[in-house]
PASEDO-559590 format. One record per residue (C-alpha): z negated, x negated, y negated; residue number from 0. Coordinates in nm, 4 decimals. Layout:
{{Z, X, Y}, NUM}
...
END
This chain:
{{-10.7993, 3.9419, -0.1583}, 0}
{{-10.7866, 3.9780, 0.2202}, 1}
{{-11.0265, 4.1913, 0.4222}, 2}
{{-11.2438, 3.8988, 0.5344}, 3}
{{-11.2998, 3.7749, 0.1800}, 4}
{{-11.3692, 4.1308, 0.0670}, 5}
{{-11.6272, 4.1850, 0.3428}, 6}
{{-11.8020, 3.8551, 0.2716}, 7}
{{-11.8128, 3.9282, -0.1033}, 8}
{{-11.9566, 4.2765, -0.0466}, 9}
{{-12.2173, 4.1454, 0.1995}, 10}
{{-12.3274, 3.8745, -0.0428}, 11}
{{-12.3489, 4.1294, -0.3267}, 12}
{{-12.5887, 4.3296, -0.1064}, 13}
{{-12.7827, 4.0034, -0.0495}, 14}
{{-12.7564, 4.0445, 0.3280}, 15}
{{-12.7222, 3.7735, 0.5884}, 16}
{{-12.4644, 3.8035, 0.8635}, 17}
{{-12.7471, 3.8661, 1.1062}, 18}
{{-12.8880, 4.1503, 0.8953}, 19}
{{-12.5438, 4.3086, 0.8654}, 20}
{{-12.4864, 4.2694, 1.2391}, 21}
{{-12.8152, 4.4480, 1.3085}, 22}
{{-12.7276, 4.7257, 1.0659}, 23}
{{-12.3806, 4.7660, 1.2200}, 24}
{{-12.5023, 4.7270, 1.5793}, 25}
{{-12.2595, 4.4400, 1.6469}, 26}
{{-12.3060, 4.0693, 1.7121}, 27}
{{-12.3433, 3.8120, 1.4355}, 28}
{{-12.0278, 3.6497, 1.5769}, 29}
{{-11.8337, 3.9734, 1.5180}, 30}
{{-11.9329, 3.9687, 1.1502}, 31}
{{-11.8325, 3.6006, 1.1328}, 32}
{{-11.4901, 3.6817, 1.2830}, 33}
{{-11.4348, 3.9686, 1.0400}, 34}
{{-11.5233, 3.7548, 0.7388}, 35}
{{-11.3051, 3.4648, 0.8530}, 36}
{{-11.0060, 3.6817, 0.9491}, 37}
{{-11.0330, 3.5850, 1.3133}, 38}
{{-11.0746, 3.9515, 1.4099}, 39}
{{-11.0876, 4.2926, 1.2501}, 40}
{{-11.3463, 4.5705, 1.2679}, 41}
{{-11.2379, 4.8859, 1.4472}, 42}
{{-11.2026, 5.2089, 1.2507}, 43}
{{-11.5577, 5.3240, 1.3276}, 44}
{{-11.6995, 4.9986, 1.1926}, 45}
{{-11.4699, 5.0132, 0.8896}, 46}
{{-11.6132, 5.3553, 0.8103}, 47}
{{-11.9706, 5.2253, 0.8526}, 48}
{{-11.8914, 4.9281, 0.6289}, 49}
{{-11.7408, 5.1510, 0.3603}, 50}
{{-12.0523, 5.3700, 0.3666}, 51}
{{-12.2890, 5.0724, 0.3677}, 52}
{{-12.1120, 4.9021, 0.0771}, 53}
{{-12.0408, 5.2317, -0.1022}, 54}
{{-11.6665, 5.1664, -0.1268}, 55}
{{-11.3699, 5.3636, 0.0020}, 56}
{{-11.1680, 5.2607, 0.3052}, 57}
{{-10.8763, 5.2226, 0.0672}, 58}
{{-11.0680, 4.9652, -0.1374}, 59}
{{-11.1559, 4.7714, 0.1788}, 60}
{{-10.8097, 4.7398, 0.3276}, 61}
{{-10.5677, 4.7721, 0.0377}, 62}
{{-10.5581, 4.4011, -0.0419}, 63}
{{-10.4866, 4.2842, 0.3142}, 64}
{{-10.1220, 4.3465, 0.4016}, 65}
{{-10.1561, 4.1815, 0.7431}, 66}
{{-10.4397, 4.4169, 0.8376}, 67}
{{-10.2504, 4.7197, 0.7080}, 68}
{{-9.9593, 4.6341, 0.9373}, 69}
{{-10.2010, 4.5931, 1.2273}, 70}
{{-10.3415, 4.9446, 1.1870}, 71}
{{-10.0095, 5.1120, 1.1089}, 72}
{{-9.9200, 5.3731, 1.3659}, 73}
{{-9.5695, 5.3517, 1.5081}, 74}
{{-9.4884, 5.7079, 1.6130}, 75}
{{-9.1660, 5.6087, 1.7902}, 76}
{{-9.3493, 5.3824, 2.0326}, 77}
{{-9.4347, 5.5620, 2.3549}, 78}
{{-9.7774, 5.5224, 2.5059}, 79}
{{-9.7701, 5.3605, 2.8503}, 80}
{{-9.8974, 5.5611, 3.1454}, 81}
{{-10.2725, 5.5380, 3.1809}, 82}
{{-10.4299, 5.4431, 3.5144}, 83}
{{-10.5751, 5.7938, 3.5403}, 84}
{{-10.2334, 5.9524, 3.5111}, 85}
{{-10.0819, 5.7207, 3.7719}, 86}
{{-10.3695, 5.7667, 4.0184}, 87}
{{-10.3696, 6.1425, 3.9599}, 88}
{{-9.9952, 6.1830, 4.0120}, 89}
{{-10.0112, 5.9827, 4.3360}, 90}
{{-10.2897, 6.2057, 4.4656}, 91}
{{-10.0977, 6.5191, 4.3623}, 92}
{{-9.7916, 6.3977, 4.5543}, 93}
{{-10.0060, 6.3211, 4.8578}, 94}
{{-10.1436, 6.6740, 4.8430}, 95}
{{-9.7983, 6.8278, 4.8080}, 96}
{{-9.5894, 6.6185, 5.0459}, 97}
{{-9.8295, 6.5304, 5.3258}, 98}
{{-9.9372, 6.7949, 5.5714}, 99}
{{-10.3120, 6.7951, 5.5246}, 100}
{{-10.3585, 7.1520, 5.6334}, 101}
{{-10.6121, 7.3430, 5.4284}, 102}
{{-10.6931, 7.0324, 5.2246}, 103}
{{-10.3478, 6.9937, 5.0642}, 104}
{{-10.4325, 7.2342, 4.7827}, 105}
{{-10.7725, 7.0697, 4.7203}, 106}
{{-10.6166, 6.7214, 4.7132}, 107}
{{-10.3564, 6.8389, 4.4607}, 108}
{{-10.6257, 6.9938, 4.2386}, 109}
{{-10.8244, 6.6686, 4.2641}, 110}
{{-10.5153, 6.4789, 4.1466}, 111}
{{-10.4760, 6.7067, 3.8448}, 112}
{{-10.8472, 6.6710, 3.7652}, 113}
{{-10.8180, 6.2919, 3.7760}, 114}
{{-10.5155, 6.3028, 3.5447}, 115}
{{-10.7045, 6.5155, 3.2937}, 116}
{{-11.0538, 6.3674, 3.3172}, 117}
{{-10.9971, 6.0039, 3.4202}, 118}
{{-11.1808, 5.8472, 3.1254}, 119}
{{-11.4763, 6.0827, 3.1628}, 120}
{{-11.4909, 6.0218, 3.5387}, 121}
{{-11.4728, 5.6460, 3.4873}, 122}
{{-11.7490, 5.6560, 3.2241}, 123}
{{-11.9650, 5.8726, 3.4500}, 124}
{{-11.9120, 5.6313, 3.7390}, 125}
{{-12.0153, 5.3306, 3.5270}, 126}
{{-12.3205, 5.5172, 3.3945}, 127}
{{-12.4294, 5.6061, 3.7478}, 128}
{{-12.3769, 5.2467, 3.8573}, 129}
{{-12.5779, 5.1168, 3.5600}, 130}
{{-12.8586, 5.3672, 3.6218}, 131}
{{-12.8639, 5.2795, 3.9901}, 132}
{{-12.8923, 4.9062, 3.9109}, 133}
{{-13.1734, 4.9670, 3.6616}, 134}
{{-13.3599, 5.1858, 3.9079}, 135}
{{-13.3084, 4.9292, 4.1858}, 136}
{{-13.4537, 4.6498, 3.9714}, 137}
{{-13.7450, 4.8716, 3.8640}, 138}
{{-13.8254, 4.9523, 4.2276}, 139}
{{-13.7953, 4.5843, 4.3222}, 140}
{{-14.0229, 4.4869, 4.0301}, 141}
{{-14.2799, 4.7536, 4.1265}, 142}
{{-14.2670, 4.6376, 4.4878}, 143}
{{-14.3372, 4.2763, 4.3838}, 144}
{{-14.6280, 4.3874, 4.1624}, 145}
{{-14.7856, 4.5789, 4.4516}, 146}
{{-14.7940, 4.2680, 4.6727}, 147}
END
């Protein structure tokens, strides 16, 4: 039995609709549909939630689906491509080292190393600030309209 059939069978045994499962898993109903029809697979976090919800092991969920097992297999020989943070950071480090920026050369190099190490965190922080700024902007605009 493949993963999709297994997930559908377990959901029906729990007498849950796709919408109820989606709400429980904090995903869209379409995601549940894709999982059950083998048009997509849940990520590892959702697989763990599903195994806990259905009271089955991860092994029981994925053992029957060879295609899915190959998809999640980790190939240790394959090298990970350079991340954008690493590339941006290394460029900034080289700018700091090879360009005469006076007193700022050291600071620019440190900034490059920080970007290499904390790129994902910096990116997430940037998007959170942007989201918060948008929300605050719309709240101010809404309050302004209500005052008129």
